N, C-alpha and C positions, 0 to 999 in steps of 0.2 A: 181604415187605419188600424194599426196594431195597438191595442189598449195596454197601458202600463199596469202591471200588477205587482204587488210587493207585500211586505209584512203588514203595513198599516194602510197604505194607499190602495184603494180598490176602485177602479173606474169601470162602471157598467155602461156608460154612454160616452160620447164625445163631451168635451167641456166648452161651452155650456150645453147641457142636455135639453131635450124638447120641453120638459116641464119648466126648467129654469127660464128658457127663452120666452115661454108663455107668460110667466109671472113678471119677468122683467119688462116685457112689452106692456103689461097692464100698469106697472109702475110708471113707465115713461109716459103713458097716456094720462095718468092721474096726478102726477107730481111734476114740478118744474125742473128743467134740466140743470138749473143752477145748483141744486142739491146733488152734488156729484156722486157717482158710483164708480169705484175703482175696479170692480170685477163684474162680469155678467152672470154670476151664479145667484140662485135663490136657495137659502139655507133652511133646512128642516129641523136640525138638531145639532148639538155639539157636546163633547165631553173631553176634558183635559185639553189636549192639543189637536184633537181630531174633529173635523166638521163633516157633517153628512148633508149633502144637498138634496133637493126635492126629487132628483132622479136616482137617488140611491148611491151616488158616488161618495167615497170616503177620501177626504183631503187632509193634509197636514197644514195647520195654520201657523205661519210665521209672521203674521201681521198682528195677531193678538188684540183685535179690536182697536187698533192704533194705540197700543200701550195700556189698554184697560184690563187685560186678563193675566196679570202676574200670577194669580193662583189658578189659572186655567178656566176653561169653560165649565160652568155648572158644578163647582166643587160641592160635595155632598153636604158639608157643614153649612155652607151658605144657602143651599136649596132648602135644607130643613129649617134654618132660622127664619128665612123669608116666609116659608109656608106657615110656620107656627105663628109668626107675627101677624100675617094676613088674616088669620082666624080671630085675632083679638083687636087689632087697631091698624087700619091701613093709612089713615090720615087724620091729623088733628089741626095742624098748622101750629108751629112753635110760637107764633105771635099770640095765639089764643090760649094755649095751655102747654104744660111741660110734661114730657114723657121720658122715662129713665134711659132708653137707648140713646137719645140725643145727648143727654148729660154724660153718659159713659163714653161715647165717641170723643167728645170734647176733652174729657179727663185723660183719655188714652193718648190723644194727640199731644196734649200739653206735656205728658210724661215722656213721650218718645222724641219730640222735636229737640234739635240741638240747642244748647244754651243753659247755663246755670243761673237762671233768673225766673221770676214769676211770669207765667204765660197764661193766655186765654185763647180760646178757639171760637171762631164764627163759622157756622156751617152754611153752605150755599148749595145750589142745585148743579152747577157746572163749574169747570175750571175757569172759563172766561169771567163768570160772575165773581169767582173768588179773586181773580186778578183785579177786577174793577173795584171790588170792596177794599182790597189791600191798598190800592192807590188812593181811594177816598179816605181811608183811615190815616194814611201818611200825610195827606194834605191837611186833614183836620188837625192832626197832632202837631204839625210843624207850622201851620199858617202860611205855607208856601204853595205854589202852583206847579212848578216845573217837574217833569218826569223824564228821566234819562233811560233810553232803551238802546238796543244795539242792532247793527246790521245783521240780517239773517234771523232775527228773533221772531217768534210767533207767540202771540198771547191771547188770541181769540177773535171772535167775529162780532162782538157788540160794538157800538159806536166808538167807545174809548179804546177798547183792546184792538180794534181794527186799525185805529190810528197808531197804536204802539207796534203793530205788526209790520215787518219789513217787506215781505214778498208782495209786490204791488199787483202785477198782472193777474195772478191767480185769485187773490183774496180781496183786493181793494178797487180794482178797475171799475169805474162807473158808479161807485157807491159814495163818493164824496158829497159835500165837504166833510172833513174829518175833524175830530176834536183837537183843539189847540193845546199848546204848552207841552208837546212831546218833542224831545230833542234826541236825535239818533247819533250815536258814536260808532266808530269802527270796532269790529270784533276780530280778534286775532285768528284768522284762518291760515294755519301753517301750511296746508297743502297748496293753496293758491298764492303763496308769498312770491313776490317778484324776485327774480335773480339779480344779483348773486347772494341774497340774504340766506343765512343759515336759519334753522328753526329758532335757535336762541336769540339771534340778532333780530329776527322778525318780532319775537315776543318783546324784546327790549324796546323796539320801535313803538310798539303798542303801549308799553308802560309809559313812555314819554308822551305819547299821544293822549293818554288819559288826562295828564296834567294840562296839556295844551288845550284840549277840548273844553275843559272847565274854565278856560279864558276866552277862547275864540267862538265857542258854540253857546255856552250858557254859564252864567256866574253861579258858583256853588251855593251862594246865599239865596238864590232863587229856586233851588231844587228841593222838592219834598222827598223824592225817592229815586233810587236807581233800581231798575227791575231787570234781572238777568236770569237766563236759563243756564244753570251750570253745565248742562249738555243741551245744545240746541236740538230740538226735535225736528220740526218742519224745515229748519235750516240745514239739515243734512248731518245730524249727529256729530256736530263739531263741539268737542269738549273744551270748555274754557281752561286755559293753562292755570295751574294752581297759583303760581306767583302773581299772575294777573288778577285773579279773584281776590287774593290777599291784599294787593295794592288797592283794589276797589273798596275793600272793607276799610282800609286805613283812611282813604279819602272821605268816606262816609262818616267815619268817627271824627275826623278833623273838622268837618263842616256841619255836623248835626243833620246829616242826610239819612233817611231810612233806607236800609239795605233790604230789598225784597228778592228772595230766591223763588223763581217760578219753577216749582218741581212738579207741575201738572203731569208732564210726560216722563220726566227722568227720575221721579221719586218712586217711593213704594217698592224698593228692592230692585228696581229695573237695572241699576248699574252694579249690583252686587253689594251695595250698602243701602241702608234703609232710605237715606236721602243722598243725592248725588253731591251736594255741597260738602258733605263730610269728607270726601276724597281730598279736598284742599284744606281741611281743618278750619274752615270759615264758618262762623255762626251768624246767620242772618237775623235781622230784627223781626221781619215777618216772612212767612213762607206760605206759598199756596200749593195745595195738593188737590187732586181729583183723580180721574181715570181709574187706576188700579185700587184706589182707596176703598171702593165698595164693590169690587169684583164684578162690575158690570151694571150695578144699580147707579142711578144718577145722583152723585154727591160730590161736592167740592168743599174746601175748607181754607180758611186763613188762620194760621197759628202764629203767635208771636208775643212780643213783650206786652205785659198786662197794661202798662201805662199808655201804650199806643192803642191797644185794643179798646181800652176804656174811654178813649178821648171823645168819641162821637156821642151825640145826644140820643136819648131813647126815641126810637122810631126812625132814626137815620139809617139803620141797617135792617136786613131781613128780607124774606121772600115767602110767598105762599107755600112753595114746596120745599124750601130749604130745610135740610135735616129731616126729611120724611122718615117715618118709623121703619119702613121696609128697607130703605137705603142704610139706615143706621145699624140695624142688626146685621146686614150684610157686611158693613164696614168692620164691625166688631170681630166677626169671624175672619175676615181678610187680614186685619191687623194682627190677630193672634198668630196667623200662619206666617205672614211676611216678616214679622219682627223676630221670629225664632232664629237663633244663631245658625242652626243647621240648615234652615231654608236659605239664608243669605250665603252661607258657605257653598251650598249647591248652586246658587245663582252664579257665583264666581267661577265654579268649575265649568258650568255651562258656557260662560263667557269665553273661557280658554278654549274649550272644544270648538265653539262656533268660530272664533277668530282663526283657529288653526285651519279649518275648512276654507274660510274666506281668503286667508293669505295664500293657500295652495292654489285657489282659483286665480288669484291675482298673479301669482308667479307663472301660471300657465298661459295667461292672457294679458300680459303687461301693456299691450297697446290699447286694450279695451277697458280694463279695470285699473283706473288711475290711483285709487286710494282705498284703504280699509281703515275705518276709524270708529271711535266710540269708547265707551267705558263698560267693562263687564260684558253682560249679554245684550247690551243696547248698542248694536253695531250697524254699520252701513258700508256699502261699497259704492264708490263714485265711478260712474261710467263716462268715458271720454272718447273722442274720436281718435286720439293718439296720445302717447305718453309724453311727447315733446311739447306740443302746444297746450295740452290739458283742456282742450275745447270741450265743453259739456255736450253730451249726446242724449238728448231727450228721446230720440227715436229708438236708439239701442236699449235704453232703459225700459221703455214701454214694451219693446220686443222681448226682453228678458222676462218681465213680469207676465206677459202673455204666454210665453213658453213654459214657465214654471206652472202656471195654472192649468195649462193643457195637460201637463204631466201629473197633476194632483197635489201641487203645493201652492199655498196662497202667499204671495209677496206683493208689496206695494211700493210706491215711489216716495221720495222725499227730496229735500235739497232746494236751495235758492233757485236753481235752474231746473228743478224737477228731474235731475239726472242721477239720483242715488236710489239704490234698492235698499230699503230699510228692513232690519230684522228685529222684531219685538215678540219673540216666541213666548208662549206661556212658560213660566219658570219651572213648572212641574213636568215639562217635557222630558222624556227618557233619552238616554244616550242613543238607543237604537232608532228612536223617532227622529232625533236631530240628524243622525248620520244618514238615514234614508232621505230625509228632506233635502239635505245639502248635496247628496248625490244628484238629486233632481236639479237643484240650482246649478251645479257644475255642468251637467248635461245641457241645460238651457243656455248657459253662457257660451258653451262650446258651439252650440247651434247658431247663435247670433254672431259669434266671432268668425264663423266659417264663410 
């Protein structure tokens, strides 16, 4: 075959190469298939938006560790901070003793989170753990049990968060029974609205449905918390309409319900604002973060109203690795970068550039690419069998992702039907790199469409 060569992408072998195939085969022999792998490559190193595999191929990463790498692979400030911290203190356990980086991360998140009220932060090891802790705090503070989530939402793989997650076949099949007291409401998916609704009419229908669901599905007096992703991640980058989020906030205020914004994937500058919920001007009571919070180190957090955070008894919260010193110093470096106005402005510019490429691809292949959506540089294109029926095409989506990888660009799936190609590039990617990568995406879509 003719190998693709360009400014950044350098392909020395076919993808996957022989060394990748060898290591992936060892993985398959040593680990269970339930722990999915979306690409067949084995990675040796990475920097910025460029990944080098074990065969020496250089690829552009548009998956970003599934939203973890807002500041890119191995940013030097994070590398230096983690290295220096590792020479002094790798682990203590916050249950046993206090170390300053943990305190500094909590202080920084309290300062950055939306809301003009006293806040506190609980550090966790993962996003799912953060969501579970937020729900527990809401239940403790309100004395209620019910949790409202939404169709298409993804909140994790623990027992409770799996119950809260919507996508059954991929994440939940065979793992029940699931935790009780989770009530699922419709989510306003404007692309898949029935005809002849306009977008505004469909959103209005969902506004009315919110009130109805708090009668027909669960009484608001029973609900401890509403948990919502301002932009659904695994659900296919469906952004919650601003007016709908604001109405949700009003209902929570009316009935003493805790509003929890799950910003695990859509937070940390991913949408061009520090937190996605800021686009709607909505202030959550509690907010969960993880993924890009610590630039690739395992760290999650719950940040919110001090009176809710203080409600649980001592010993009711915590974990052995929660707020690990290495993760905390990585987070401090990442937060310093992501919170800079110039970094967020650049993220918004990137979003415009990326959307322009995607809209061009859609205009060239309207029968295959049904929708382009998201906020800022958190974007996805939905792949369908035809524009009229909008029938999801998982097969074409898989083919597009395989074609991009073959040409040196890493993309992955998303969506309730696994028929979206999601784009979560490192936000420090250059214009030249995004243009080169999107030329490959365009060529790959063209190949699948032909």
